[in-house]
mmCIF file of the N, C-alpha and C atoms, coordinates in Angstrom:
data_MODEL
# 
_entry.id   MODEL 
# 
loop_
_atom_site.group_PDB 
_atom_site.id 
_atom_site.type_symbol 
_atom_site.label_atom_id 
_atom_site.label_alt_id 
_atom_site.label_comp_id 
_atom_site.label_asym_id 
_atom_site.label_entity_id 
_atom_site.label_seq_id 
_atom_site.pdbx_PDB_ins_code 
_atom_site.Cartn_x 
_atom_site.Cartn_y 
_atom_site.Cartn_z 
_atom_site.occupancy 
_atom_site.B_iso_or_equiv 
_atom_site.pdbx_formal_charge 
_atom_site.auth_seq_id 
_atom_site.auth_comp_id 
_atom_site.auth_asym_id 
_atom_site.auth_atom_id 
_atom_site.pdbx_PDB_model_num 
ATOM 1   N N  . MET A 1 1  ? 0.862   -1.161  -0.009  1.00 0.00 ? 1  MET A N  1 
ATOM 2   C CA . MET A 1 1  ? 0.008   -0.007  -0.012  1.00 0.00 ? 1  MET A CA 1 
ATOM 3   C C  . MET A 1 1  ? 0.913   1.219   0.001   1.00 0.00 ? 1  MET A C  1 
ATOM 4   N N  . HIS A 1 2  ? 0.559   2.182   -0.834  1.00 0.00 ? 2  HIS A N  1 
ATOM 5   C CA . HIS A 1 2  ? 1.353   3.374   -1.025  1.00 0.00 ? 2  HIS A CA 1 
ATOM 6   C C  . HIS A 1 2  ? 0.681   4.566   -0.273  1.00 0.00 ? 2  HIS A C  1 
ATOM 7   N N  . THR A 1 3  ? 1.437   5.353   0.449   1.00 0.00 ? 3  THR A N  1 
ATOM 8   C CA . THR A 1 3  ? 0.877   6.476   1.156   1.00 0.00 ? 3  THR A CA 1 
ATOM 9   C C  . THR A 1 3  ? 1.430   7.770   0.559   1.00 0.00 ? 3  THR A C  1 
ATOM 10  N N  . VAL A 1 4  ? 0.555   8.736   0.304   1.00 0.00 ? 4  VAL A N  1 
ATOM 11  C CA . VAL A 1 4  ? 0.961   10.032  -0.222  1.00 0.00 ? 4  VAL A CA 1 
ATOM 12  C C  . VAL A 1 4  ? 0.269   11.141  0.588   1.00 0.00 ? 4  VAL A C  1 
ATOM 13  N N  . ASN A 1 5  ? 0.869   12.347  0.599   1.00 0.00 ? 5  ASN A N  1 
ATOM 14  C CA . ASN A 1 5  ? 0.231   13.459  1.282   1.00 0.00 ? 5  ASN A CA 1 
ATOM 15  C C  . ASN A 1 5  ? -0.804  14.102  0.302   1.00 0.00 ? 5  ASN A C  1 
ATOM 16  N N  . ILE A 1 6  ? -1.636  14.987  0.845   1.00 0.00 ? 6  ILE A N  1 
ATOM 17  C CA . ILE A 1 6  ? -2.712  15.559  0.050   1.00 0.00 ? 6  ILE A CA 1 
ATOM 18  C C  . ILE A 1 6  ? -2.159  16.330  -1.134  1.00 0.00 ? 6  ILE A C  1 
ATOM 19  N N  . HIS A 1 7  ? -1.117  17.104  -0.958  1.00 0.00 ? 7  HIS A N  1 
ATOM 20  C CA . HIS A 1 7  ? -0.569  17.891  -2.067  1.00 0.00 ? 7  HIS A CA 1 
ATOM 21  C C  . HIS A 1 7  ? -0.092  16.964  -3.166  1.00 0.00 ? 7  HIS A C  1 
ATOM 22  N N  . GLU A 1 8  ? 0.594   15.905  -2.853  1.00 0.00 ? 8  GLU A N  1 
ATOM 23  C CA . GLU A 1 8  ? 1.071   14.970  -3.882  1.00 0.00 ? 8  GLU A CA 1 
ATOM 24  C C  . GLU A 1 8  ? -0.110  14.256  -4.564  1.00 0.00 ? 8  GLU A C  1 
ATOM 25  N N  . ALA A 1 9  ? -1.160  13.982  -3.794  1.00 0.00 ? 9  ALA A N  1 
ATOM 26  C CA . ALA A 1 9  ? -2.332  13.334  -4.390  1.00 0.00 ? 9  ALA A CA 1 
ATOM 27  C C  . ALA A 1 9  ? -3.010  14.245  -5.413  1.00 0.00 ? 9  ALA A C  1 
ATOM 28  N N  . LYS A 1 10 ? -3.113  15.546  -5.083  1.00 0.00 ? 10 LYS A N  1 
ATOM 29  C CA . LYS A 1 10 ? -3.739  16.518  -6.003  1.00 0.00 ? 10 LYS A CA 1 
ATOM 30  C C  . LYS A 1 10 ? -2.869  16.652  -7.252  1.00 0.00 ? 10 LYS A C  1 
ATOM 31  N N  . THR A 1 11 ? -1.561  16.714  -7.045  1.00 0.00 ? 11 THR A N  1 
ATOM 32  C CA . THR A 1 11 ? -0.625  16.938  -8.145  1.00 0.00 ? 11 THR A CA 1 
ATOM 33  C C  . THR A 1 11 ? -0.527  15.729  -9.074  1.00 0.00 ? 11 THR A C  1 
ATOM 34  N N  . HIS A 1 12 ? -0.576  14.540  -8.512  1.00 0.00 ? 12 HIS A N  1 
ATOM 35  C CA . HIS A 1 12 ? -0.337  13.317  -9.275  1.00 0.00 ? 12 HIS A CA 1 
ATOM 36  C C  . HIS A 1 12 ? -1.557  12.383  -9.311  1.00 0.00 ? 12 HIS A C  1 
ATOM 37  N N  . LEU A 1 13 ? -2.739  12.947  -9.331  1.00 0.00 ? 13 LEU A N  1 
ATOM 38  C CA . LEU A 1 13 ? -3.933  12.117  -9.291  1.00 0.00 ? 13 LEU A CA 1 
ATOM 39  C C  . LEU A 1 13 ? -3.989  11.098  -10.421 1.00 0.00 ? 13 LEU A C  1 
ATOM 40  N N  . SER A 1 14 ? -3.664  11.504  -11.644 1.00 0.00 ? 14 SER A N  1 
ATOM 41  C CA . SER A 1 14 ? -3.700  10.582  -12.783 1.00 0.00 ? 14 SER A CA 1 
ATOM 42  C C  . SER A 1 14 ? -2.772  9.395   -12.568 1.00 0.00 ? 14 SER A C  1 
ATOM 43  N N  . LYS A 1 15 ? -1.586  9.644   -12.055 1.00 0.00 ? 15 LYS A N  1 
ATOM 44  C CA . LYS A 1 15 ? -0.611  8.589   -11.789 1.00 0.00 ? 15 LYS A CA 1 
ATOM 45  C C  . LYS A 1 15 ? -1.120  7.668   -10.708 1.00 0.00 ? 15 LYS A C  1 
ATOM 46  N N  . LEU A 1 16 ? -1.750  8.223   -9.680  1.00 0.00 ? 16 LEU A N  1 
ATOM 47  C CA . LEU A 1 16 ? -2.265  7.403   -8.584  1.00 0.00 ? 16 LEU A CA 1 
ATOM 48  C C  . LEU A 1 16 ? -3.438  6.543   -9.061  1.00 0.00 ? 16 LEU A C  1 
ATOM 49  N N  . LEU A 1 17 ? -4.298  7.095   -9.880  1.00 0.00 ? 17 LEU A N  1 
ATOM 50  C CA . LEU A 1 17 ? -5.398  6.337   -10.460 1.00 0.00 ? 17 LEU A CA 1 
ATOM 51  C C  . LEU A 1 17 ? -4.872  5.203   -11.318 1.00 0.00 ? 17 LEU A C  1 
ATOM 52  N N  . GLU A 1 18 ? -3.762  5.403   -12.022 1.00 0.00 ? 18 GLU A N  1 
ATOM 53  C CA . GLU A 1 18 ? -3.166  4.314   -12.800 1.00 0.00 ? 18 GLU A CA 1 
ATOM 54  C C  . GLU A 1 18 ? -2.714  3.171   -11.889 1.00 0.00 ? 18 GLU A C  1 
ATOM 55  N N  . GLU A 1 19 ? -2.109  3.535   -10.739 1.00 0.00 ? 19 GLU A N  1 
ATOM 56  C CA . GLU A 1 19 ? -1.704  2.506   -9.793  1.00 0.00 ? 19 GLU A CA 1 
ATOM 57  C C  . GLU A 1 19 ? -2.925  1.746   -9.269  1.00 0.00 ? 19 GLU A C  1 
ATOM 58  N N  . VAL A 1 20 ? -3.990  2.466   -8.947  1.00 0.00 ? 20 VAL A N  1 
ATOM 59  C CA . VAL A 1 20 ? -5.204  1.854   -8.418  1.00 0.00 ? 20 VAL A CA 1 
ATOM 60  C C  . VAL A 1 20 ? -5.811  0.899   -9.475  1.00 0.00 ? 20 VAL A C  1 
ATOM 61  N N  . SER A 1 21 ? -5.755  1.308   -10.745 1.00 0.00 ? 21 SER A N  1 
ATOM 62  C CA . SER A 1 21 ? -6.300  0.427   -11.799 1.00 0.00 ? 21 SER A CA 1 
ATOM 63  C C  . SER A 1 21 ? -5.519  -0.847  -11.930 1.00 0.00 ? 21 SER A C  1 
ATOM 64  N N  . LYS A 1 22 ? -4.294  -0.880  -11.451 1.00 0.00 ? 22 LYS A N  1 
ATOM 65  C CA . LYS A 1 22 ? -3.466  -2.096  -11.481 1.00 0.00 ? 22 LYS A CA 1 
ATOM 66  C C  . LYS A 1 22 ? -3.640  -2.936  -10.212 1.00 0.00 ? 22 LYS A C  1 
ATOM 67  N N  . GLY A 1 23 ? -4.613  -2.523  -9.379  1.00 0.00 ? 23 GLY A N  1 
ATOM 68  C CA . GLY A 1 23 ? -4.899  -3.363  -8.189  1.00 0.00 ? 23 GLY A CA 1 
ATOM 69  C C  . GLY A 1 23 ? -4.245  -2.916  -6.892  1.00 0.00 ? 23 GLY A C  1 
ATOM 70  N N  . LYS A 1 24 ? -3.481  -1.811  -6.949  1.00 0.00 ? 24 LYS A N  1 
ATOM 71  C CA . LYS A 1 24 ? -2.842  -1.309  -5.713  1.00 0.00 ? 24 LYS A CA 1 
ATOM 72  C C  . LYS A 1 24 ? -3.767  -0.345  -5.004  1.00 0.00 ? 24 LYS A C  1 
ATOM 73  N N  . ASP A 1 25 ? -3.636  -0.224  -3.686  1.00 0.00 ? 25 ASP A N  1 
ATOM 74  C CA . ASP A 1 25 ? -4.331  0.752   -2.880  1.00 0.00 ? 25 ASP A CA 1 
ATOM 75  C C  . ASP A 1 25 ? -3.402  1.910   -2.579  1.00 0.00 ? 25 ASP A C  1 
ATOM 76  N N  . VAL A 1 26 ? -4.002  3.155   -2.462  1.00 0.00 ? 26 VAL A N  1 
ATOM 77  C CA . VAL A 1 26 ? -3.257  4.320   -2.146  1.00 0.00 ? 26 VAL A CA 1 
ATOM 78  C C  . VAL A 1 26 ? -3.892  4.985   -0.958  1.00 0.00 ? 26 VAL A C  1 
ATOM 79  N N  . VAL A 1 27 ? -3.108  5.302   0.099   1.00 0.00 ? 27 VAL A N  1 
ATOM 80  C CA . VAL A 1 27 ? -3.638  6.020   1.224   1.00 0.00 ? 27 VAL A CA 1 
ATOM 81  C C  . VAL A 1 27 ? -3.250  7.497   1.128   1.00 0.00 ? 27 VAL A C  1 
ATOM 82  N N  . ILE A 1 28 ? -4.195  8.363   1.327   1.00 0.00 ? 28 ILE A N  1 
ATOM 83  C CA . ILE A 1 28 ? -3.937  9.814   1.292   1.00 0.00 ? 28 ILE A CA 1 
ATOM 84  C C  . ILE A 1 28 ? -3.857  10.311  2.746   1.00 0.00 ? 28 ILE A C  1 
ATOM 85  N N  . ALA A 1 29 ? -2.751  10.983  3.088   1.00 0.00 ? 29 ALA A N  1 
ATOM 86  C CA . ALA A 1 29 ? -2.549  11.399  4.463   1.00 0.00 ? 29 ALA A CA 1 
ATOM 87  C C  . ALA A 1 29 ? -2.444  12.912  4.541   1.00 0.00 ? 29 ALA A C  1 
ATOM 88  N N  . LYS A 1 30 ? -2.825  13.428  5.726   1.00 0.00 ? 30 LYS A N  1 
ATOM 89  C CA . LYS A 1 30 ? -2.670  14.862  6.009   1.00 0.00 ? 30 LYS A CA 1 
ATOM 90  C C  . LYS A 1 30 ? -1.778  14.965  7.235   1.00 0.00 ? 30 LYS A C  1 
ATOM 91  N N  . SER A 1 31 ? -0.635  15.637  7.044   1.00 0.00 ? 31 SER A N  1 
ATOM 92  C CA . SER A 1 31 ? 0.379   15.751  8.129   1.00 0.00 ? 31 SER A CA 1 
ATOM 93  C C  . SER A 1 31 ? 0.783   14.397  8.638   1.00 0.00 ? 31 SER A C  1 
ATOM 94  N N  . GLY A 1 32 ? 0.882   13.415  7.739   1.00 0.00 ? 32 GLY A N  1 
ATOM 95  C CA . GLY A 1 32 ? 1.310   12.109  8.122   1.00 0.00 ? 32 GLY A CA 1 
ATOM 96  C C  . GLY A 1 32 ? 0.211   11.190  8.665   1.00 0.00 ? 32 GLY A C  1 
ATOM 97  N N  . LYS A 1 33 ? -0.972  11.734  8.881   1.00 0.00 ? 33 LYS A N  1 
ATOM 98  C CA . LYS A 1 33 ? -2.088  10.974  9.445   1.00 0.00 ? 33 LYS A CA 1 
ATOM 99  C C  . LYS A 1 33 ? -2.980  10.512  8.317   1.00 0.00 ? 33 LYS A C  1 
ATOM 100 N N  . PRO A 1 34 ? -3.169  9.166   8.159   1.00 0.00 ? 34 PRO A N  1 
ATOM 101 C CA . PRO A 1 34 ? -4.046  8.641   7.069   1.00 0.00 ? 34 PRO A CA 1 
ATOM 102 C C  . PRO A 1 34 ? -5.484  9.241   7.187   1.00 0.00 ? 34 PRO A C  1 
ATOM 103 N N  . MET A 1 35 ? -5.954  9.742   6.022   1.00 0.00 ? 35 MET A N  1 
ATOM 104 C CA . MET A 1 35 ? -7.292  10.370  6.021   1.00 0.00 ? 35 MET A CA 1 
ATOM 105 C C  . MET A 1 35 ? -8.264  9.656   5.059   1.00 0.00 ? 35 MET A C  1 
ATOM 106 N N  . ALA A 1 36 ? -7.723  9.078   3.979   1.00 0.00 ? 36 ALA A N  1 
ATOM 107 C CA . ALA A 1 36 ? -8.581  8.435   2.974   1.00 0.00 ? 36 ALA A CA 1 
ATOM 108 C C  . ALA A 1 36 ? -7.830  7.302   2.292   1.00 0.00 ? 36 ALA A C  1 
ATOM 109 N N  . LYS A 1 37 ? -8.566  6.400   1.706   1.00 0.00 ? 37 LYS A N  1 
ATOM 110 C CA . LYS A 1 37 ? -7.950  5.273   1.008   1.00 0.00 ? 37 LYS A CA 1 
ATOM 111 C C  . LYS A 1 37 ? -8.566  5.248   -0.404  1.00 0.00 ? 37 LYS A C  1 
ATOM 112 N N  . LEU A 1 38 ? -7.686  5.201   -1.390  1.00 0.00 ? 38 LEU A N  1 
ATOM 113 C CA . LEU A 1 38 ? -8.083  5.142   -2.794  1.00 0.00 ? 38 LEU A CA 1 
ATOM 114 C C  . LEU A 1 38 ? -7.973  3.730   -3.292  1.00 0.00 ? 38 LEU A C  1 
ATOM 115 N N  . THR A 1 39 ? -9.093  3.110   -3.645  1.00 0.00 ? 39 THR A N  1 
ATOM 116 C CA . THR A 1 39 ? -9.124  1.723   -4.113  1.00 0.00 ? 39 THR A CA 1 
ATOM 117 C C  . THR A 1 39 ? -9.880  1.624   -5.404  1.00 0.00 ? 39 THR A C  1 
ATOM 118 N N  . GLY A 1 40 ? -9.597  0.600   -6.161  1.00 0.00 ? 40 GLY A N  1 
ATOM 119 C CA . GLY A 1 40 ? -10.315 0.382   -7.435  1.00 0.00 ? 40 GLY A CA 1 
ATOM 120 C C  . GLY A 1 40 ? -11.712 -0.217  -7.212  1.00 0.00 ? 40 GLY A C  1 
ATOM 121 N N  . LEU A 1 41 ? -12.493 -0.077  -8.251  1.00 0.00 ? 41 LEU A N  1 
ATOM 122 C CA . LEU A 1 41 ? -13.827 -0.655  -8.267  1.00 0.00 ? 41 LEU A CA 1 
ATOM 123 C C  . LEU A 1 41 ? -13.868 -1.959  -9.048  1.00 0.00 ? 41 LEU A C  1 
ATOM 124 N N  . ALA A 1 42 ? -14.638 -2.902  -8.557  1.00 0.00 ? 42 ALA A N  1 
ATOM 125 C CA . ALA A 1 42 ? -14.858 -4.119  -9.313  1.00 0.00 ? 42 ALA A CA 1 
ATOM 126 C C  . ALA A 1 42 ? -16.033 -3.867  -10.247 1.00 0.00 ? 42 ALA A C  1 
ATOM 127 N N  . LEU A 1 43 ? -15.759 -3.886  -11.539 1.00 0.00 ? 43 LEU A N  1 
ATOM 128 C CA . LEU A 1 43 ? -16.821 -3.603  -12.472 1.00 0.00 ? 43 LEU A CA 1 
ATOM 129 C C  . LEU A 1 43 ? -17.689 -4.835  -12.659 1.00 0.00 ? 43 LEU A C  1 
ATOM 130 N N  . ALA A 1 44 ? -18.981 -4.667  -12.512 1.00 0.00 ? 44 ALA A N  1 
ATOM 131 C CA . ALA A 1 44 ? -19.909 -5.762  -12.644 1.00 0.00 ? 44 ALA A CA 1 
ATOM 132 C C  . ALA A 1 44 ? -20.209 -6.063  -14.119 1.00 0.00 ? 44 ALA A C  1 
ATOM 133 N N  . LYS A 1 45 ? -20.207 -7.318  -14.473 1.00 0.00 ? 45 LYS A N  1 
ATOM 134 C CA . LYS A 1 45 ? -20.553 -7.699  -15.849 1.00 0.00 ? 45 LYS A CA 1 
ATOM 135 C C  . LYS A 1 45 ? -22.066 -7.673  -15.988 1.00 0.00 ? 45 LYS A C  1 
ATOM 136 N N  . PRO A 1 46 ? -22.563 -7.229  -17.139 1.00 0.00 ? 46 PRO A N  1 
ATOM 137 C CA . PRO A 1 46 ? -23.993 -7.229  -17.308 1.00 0.00 ? 46 PRO A CA 1 
ATOM 138 C C  . PRO A 1 46 ? -24.583 -8.665  -17.298 1.00 0.00 ? 46 PRO A C  1 
ATOM 139 N N  . VAL A 1 47 ? -25.723 -8.814  -16.723 1.00 0.00 ? 47 VAL A N  1 
ATOM 140 C CA . VAL A 1 47 ? -26.355 -10.133 -16.619 1.00 0.00 ? 47 VAL A CA 1 
ATOM 141 C C  . VAL A 1 47 ? -27.017 -10.471 -17.935 1.00 0.00 ? 47 VAL A C  1 
ATOM 142 N N  . ARG A 1 48 ? -26.644 -11.630 -18.465 1.00 0.00 ? 48 ARG A N  1 
ATOM 143 C CA . ARG A 1 48 ? -27.270 -12.101 -19.698 1.00 0.00 ? 48 ARG A CA 1 
ATOM 144 C C  . ARG A 1 48 ? -28.596 -12.796 -19.399 1.00 0.00 ? 48 ARG A C  1 
ATOM 145 N N  . LYS A 1 49 ? -29.548 -12.511 -20.231 1.00 0.00 ? 49 LYS A N  1 
ATOM 146 C CA . LYS A 1 49 ? -30.851 -13.154 -20.085 1.00 0.00 ? 49 LYS A CA 1 
ATOM 147 C C  . LYS A 1 49 ? -31.186 -13.833 -21.405 1.00 0.00 ? 49 LYS A C  1 
ATOM 148 N N  . PRO A 1 50 ? -30.801 -15.089 -21.555 1.00 0.00 ? 50 PRO A N  1 
ATOM 149 C CA . PRO A 1 50 ? -31.081 -15.821 -22.803 1.00 0.00 ? 50 PRO A CA 1 
ATOM 150 C C  . PRO A 1 50 ? -32.545 -15.839 -23.094 1.00 0.00 ? 50 PRO A C  1 
ATOM 151 N N  . GLY A 1 51 ? -32.871 -15.574 -24.346 1.00 0.00 ? 51 GLY A N  1 
ATOM 152 C CA . GLY A 1 51 ? -34.232 -15.625 -24.804 1.00 0.00 ? 51 GLY A CA 1 
ATOM 153 C C  . GLY A 1 51 ? -35.045 -14.371 -24.575 1.00 0.00 ? 51 GLY A C  1 
ATOM 154 N N  . PHE A 1 52 ? -34.376 -13.263 -24.206 1.00 0.00 ? 52 PHE A N  1 
ATOM 155 C CA . PHE A 1 52 ? -35.160 -12.040 -23.947 1.00 0.00 ? 52 PHE A CA 1 
ATOM 156 C C  . PHE A 1 52 ? -35.796 -11.448 -25.176 1.00 0.00 ? 52 PHE A C  1 
ATOM 157 N N  . LEU A 1 53 ? -35.351 -11.823 -26.385 1.00 0.00 ? 53 LEU A N  1 
ATOM 158 C CA . LEU A 1 53 ? -35.980 -11.352 -27.601 1.00 0.00 ? 53 LEU A CA 1 
ATOM 159 C C  . LEU A 1 53 ? -36.917 -12.343 -28.229 1.00 0.00 ? 53 LEU A C  1 
ATOM 160 N N  . LYS A 1 54 ? -37.203 -13.448 -27.525 1.00 0.00 ? 54 LYS A N  1 
ATOM 161 C CA . LYS A 1 54 ? -38.071 -14.459 -28.038 1.00 0.00 ? 54 LYS A CA 1 
ATOM 162 C C  . LYS A 1 54 ? -39.436 -13.876 -28.379 1.00 0.00 ? 54 LYS A C  1 
ATOM 163 N N  . GLY A 1 55 ? -39.891 -14.142 -29.587 1.00 0.00 ? 55 GLY A N  1 
ATOM 164 C CA . GLY A 1 55 ? -41.188 -13.615 -30.066 1.00 0.00 ? 55 GLY A CA 1 
ATOM 165 C C  . GLY A 1 55 ? -41.123 -12.220 -30.602 1.00 0.00 ? 55 GLY A C  1 
ATOM 166 N N  . LYS A 1 56 ? -39.944 -11.544 -30.546 1.00 0.00 ? 56 LYS A N  1 
ATOM 167 C CA . LYS A 1 56 ? -39.791 -10.172 -31.045 1.00 0.00 ? 56 LYS A CA 1 
ATOM 168 C C  . LYS A 1 56 ? -39.035 -10.139 -32.407 1.00 0.00 ? 56 LYS A C  1 
ATOM 169 N N  . ILE A 1 57 ? -38.386 -11.247 -32.752 1.00 0.00 ? 57 ILE A N  1 
ATOM 170 C CA . ILE A 1 57 ? -37.609 -11.270 -34.009 1.00 0.00 ? 57 ILE A CA 1 
ATOM 171 C C  . ILE A 1 57 ? -38.217 -12.355 -34.871 1.00 0.00 ? 57 ILE A C  1 
ATOM 172 N N  . LYS A 1 58 ? -38.387 -12.006 -36.143 1.00 0.00 ? 58 LYS A N  1 
ATOM 173 C CA . LYS A 1 58 ? -38.912 -12.955 -37.115 1.00 0.00 ? 58 LYS A CA 1 
ATOM 174 C C  . LYS A 1 58 ? -37.871 -13.186 -38.220 1.00 0.00 ? 58 LYS A C  1 
ATOM 175 N N  . ILE A 1 59 ? -37.577 -14.423 -38.454 1.00 0.00 ? 59 ILE A N  1 
ATOM 176 C CA . ILE A 1 59 ? -36.614 -14.769 -39.529 1.00 0.00 ? 59 ILE A CA 1 
ATOM 177 C C  . ILE A 1 59 ? -37.435 -15.278 -40.696 1.00 0.00 ? 59 ILE A C  1 
ATOM 178 N N  . ALA A 1 60 ? -37.215 -14.695 -41.845 1.00 0.00 ? 60 ALA A N  1 
ATOM 179 C CA . ALA A 1 60 ? -37.981 -15.086 -43.024 1.00 0.00 ? 60 ALA A CA 1 
ATOM 180 C C  . ALA A 1 60 ? -37.716 -16.555 -43.369 1.00 0.00 ? 60 ALA A C  1 
ATOM 181 N N  . ASP A 1 61 ? -38.715 -17.191 -43.999 1.00 0.00 ? 61 ASP A N  1 
ATOM 182 C CA . ASP A 1 61 ? -38.573 -18.602 -44.362 1.00 0.00 ? 61 ASP A CA 1 
ATOM 183 C C  . ASP A 1 61 ? -37.473 -18.832 -45.394 1.00 0.00 ? 61 ASP A C  1 
ATOM 184 N N  . ASN A 1 62 ? -37.207 -17.821 -46.243 1.00 0.00 ? 62 ASN A N  1 
ATOM 185 C CA . ASN A 1 62 ? -36.175 -17.963 -47.273 1.00 0.00 ? 62 ASN A CA 1 
ATOM 186 C C  . ASN A 1 62 ? -34.815 -17.349 -46.851 1.00 0.00 ? 62 ASN A C  1 
ATOM 187 N N  . PHE A 1 63 ? -34.616 -17.219 -45.532 1.00 0.00 ? 63 PHE A N  1 
ATOM 188 C CA . PHE A 1 63 ? -33.392 -16.571 -45.010 1.00 0.00 ? 63 PHE A CA 1 
ATOM 189 C C  . PHE A 1 63 ? -32.112 -17.197 -45.573 1.00 0.00 ? 63 PHE A C  1 
ATOM 190 N N  . ASP A 1 64 ? -32.077 -18.488 -45.654 1.00 0.00 ? 64 ASP A N  1 
ATOM 191 C CA . ASP A 1 64 ? -30.846 -19.152 -46.121 1.00 0.00 ? 64 ASP A CA 1 
ATOM 192 C C  . ASP A 1 64 ? -30.932 -19.662 -47.545 1.00 0.00 ? 64 ASP A C  1 
ATOM 193 N N  . ALA A 1 65 ? -31.869 -19.097 -48.322 1.00 0.00 ? 65 ALA A N  1 
ATOM 194 C CA . ALA A 1 65 ? -32.002 -19.437 -49.748 1.00 0.00 ? 65 ALA A CA 1 
ATOM 195 C C  . ALA A 1 65 ? -30.835 -18.865 -50.529 1.00 0.00 ? 65 ALA A C  1 
ATOM 196 N N  . PRO A 1 66 ? -30.459 -19.475 -51.641 1.00 0.00 ? 66 PRO A N  1 
ATOM 197 C CA . PRO A 1 66 ? -29.378 -18.915 -52.469 1.00 0.00 ? 66 PRO A CA 1 
ATOM 198 C C  . PRO A 1 66 ? -29.733 -17.514 -52.954 1.00 0.00 ? 66 PRO A C  1 
ATOM 199 N N  . LEU A 1 67 ? -28.698 -16.673 -53.113 1.00 0.00 ? 67 LEU A N  1 
ATOM 200 C CA . LEU A 1 67 ? -28.907 -15.334 -53.615 1.00 0.00 ? 67 LEU A CA 1 
ATOM 201 C C  . LEU A 1 67 ? -29.168 -15.359 -55.130 1.00 0.00 ? 67 LEU A C  1 
ATOM 202 N N  . HIS A 1 68 ? -29.868 -14.303 -55.609 1.00 0.00 ? 68 HIS A N  1 
ATOM 203 C CA . HIS A 1 68 ? -30.112 -14.135 -57.037 1.00 0.00 ? 68 HIS A CA 1 
ATOM 204 C C  . HIS A 1 68 ? -28.742 -13.909 -57.708 1.00 0.00 ? 68 HIS A C  1 
ATOM 205 N N  . ASP A 1 69 ? -28.578 -14.302 -58.953 1.00 0.00 ? 69 ASP A N  1 
ATOM 206 C CA . ASP A 1 69 ? -27.303 -14.191 -59.631 1.00 0.00 ? 69 ASP A CA 1 
ATOM 207 C C  . ASP A 1 69 ? -26.741 -12.780 -59.644 1.00 0.00 ? 69 ASP A C  1 
ATOM 208 N N  . GLU A 1 70 ? -27.631 -11.781 -59.860 1.00 0.00 ? 70 GLU A N  1 
ATOM 209 C CA . GLU A 1 70 ? -27.211 -10.397 -59.945 1.00 0.00 ? 70 GLU A CA 1 
ATOM 210 C C  . GLU A 1 70 ? -26.670 -9.930  -58.590 1.00 0.00 ? 70 GLU A C  1 
ATOM 211 N N  . LEU A 1 71 ? -27.343 -10.282 -57.517 1.00 0.00 ? 71 LEU A N  1 
ATOM 212 C CA . LEU A 1 71 ? -26.878 -9.873  -56.174 1.00 0.00 ? 71 LEU A CA 1 
ATOM 213 C C  . LEU A 1 71 ? -25.613 -10.618 -55.791 1.00 0.00 ? 71 LEU A C  1 
ATOM 214 N N  . LEU A 1 72 ? -25.504 -11.863 -56.143 1.00 0.00 ? 72 LEU A N  1 
ATOM 215 C CA . LEU A 1 72 ? -24.315 -12.651 -55.861 1.00 0.00 ? 72 LEU A CA 1 
ATOM 216 C C  . LEU A 1 72 ? -23.106 -12.084 -56.619 1.00 0.00 ? 72 LEU A C  1 
ATOM 217 N N  . ASP A 1 73 ? -23.303 -11.708 -57.882 1.00 0.00 ? 73 ASP A N  1 
ATOM 218 C CA . ASP A 1 73 ? -22.254 -11.070 -58.638 1.00 0.00 ? 73 ASP A CA 1 
ATOM 219 C C  . ASP A 1 73 ? -21.801 -9.777  -57.999 1.00 0.00 ? 73 ASP A C  1 
ATOM 220 N N  . ALA A 1 74 ? -22.726 -8.991  -57.445 1.00 0.00 ? 74 ALA A N  1 
ATOM 221 C CA . ALA A 1 74 ? -22.375 -7.723  -56.822 1.00 0.00 ? 74 ALA A CA 1 
ATOM 222 C C  . ALA A 1 74 ? -21.473 -7.990  -55.577 1.00 0.00 ? 74 ALA A C  1 
ATOM 223 N N  . PHE A 1 75 ? -21.823 -8.987  -54.775 1.00 0.00 ? 75 PHE A N  1 
ATOM 224 C CA . PHE A 1 75 ? -21.039 -9.336  -53.588 1.00 0.00 ? 75 PHE A CA 1 
ATOM 225 C C  . PHE A 1 75 ? -19.650 -9.822  -53.979 1.00 0.00 ? 75 PHE A C  1 
ATOM 226 N N  . GLU A 1 76 ? -19.541 -10.513 -55.116 1.00 0.00 ? 76 GLU A N  1 
ATOM 227 C CA . GLU A 1 76 ? -18.265 -11.050 -55.527 1.00 0.00 ? 76 GLU A CA 1 
ATOM 228 C C  . GLU A 1 76 ? -17.479 -10.096 -56.396 1.00 0.00 ? 76 GLU A C  1 
ATOM 229 N N  . GLY A 1 77 ? -18.017 -8.852  -56.588 1.00 0.00 ? 77 GLY A N  1 
ATOM 230 C CA . GLY A 1 77 ? -17.294 -7.838  -57.334 1.00 0.00 ? 77 GLY A CA 1 
ATOM 231 C C  . GLY A 1 77 ? -17.229 -8.059  -58.834 1.00 0.00 ? 77 GLY A C  1 
ATOM 232 N N  . LYS A 1 78 ? -18.206 -8.768  -59.384 1.00 0.00 ? 78 LYS A N  1 
ATOM 233 C CA . LYS A 1 78 ? -18.211 -9.077  -60.832 1.00 0.00 ? 78 LYS A CA 1 
ATOM 234 C C  . LYS A 1 78 ? -18.938 -8.012  -61.647 1.00 0.00 ? 78 LYS A C  1 
ATOM 235 N N  . LEU A 1 79 ? -19.541 -7.061  -61.024 1.00 0.00 ? 79 LEU A N  1 
ATOM 236 C CA . LEU A 1 79 ? -20.300 -6.029  -61.761 1.00 0.00 ? 79 LEU A CA 1 
ATOM 237 C C  . LEU A 1 79 ? -19.421 -4.876  -62.133 1.00 0.00 ? 79 LEU A C  1 
# 
């Protein structure tokens, strides 16, 4: 754990935040007396809900049908 005084914390906040992002804790002191602790946050992953779009999306019956020759040629750069 790294301890810094208030003046150093204000002057080097970006550097201290970089340390915190790497998992280190920083204590901010006033006249040598610890006043605050700077720690990183654990970011929560969004909760997946399988099937939340069920009934809201429709896939056409011909979704996987072969493309028309003209459109296929355009995709292949033959036009």
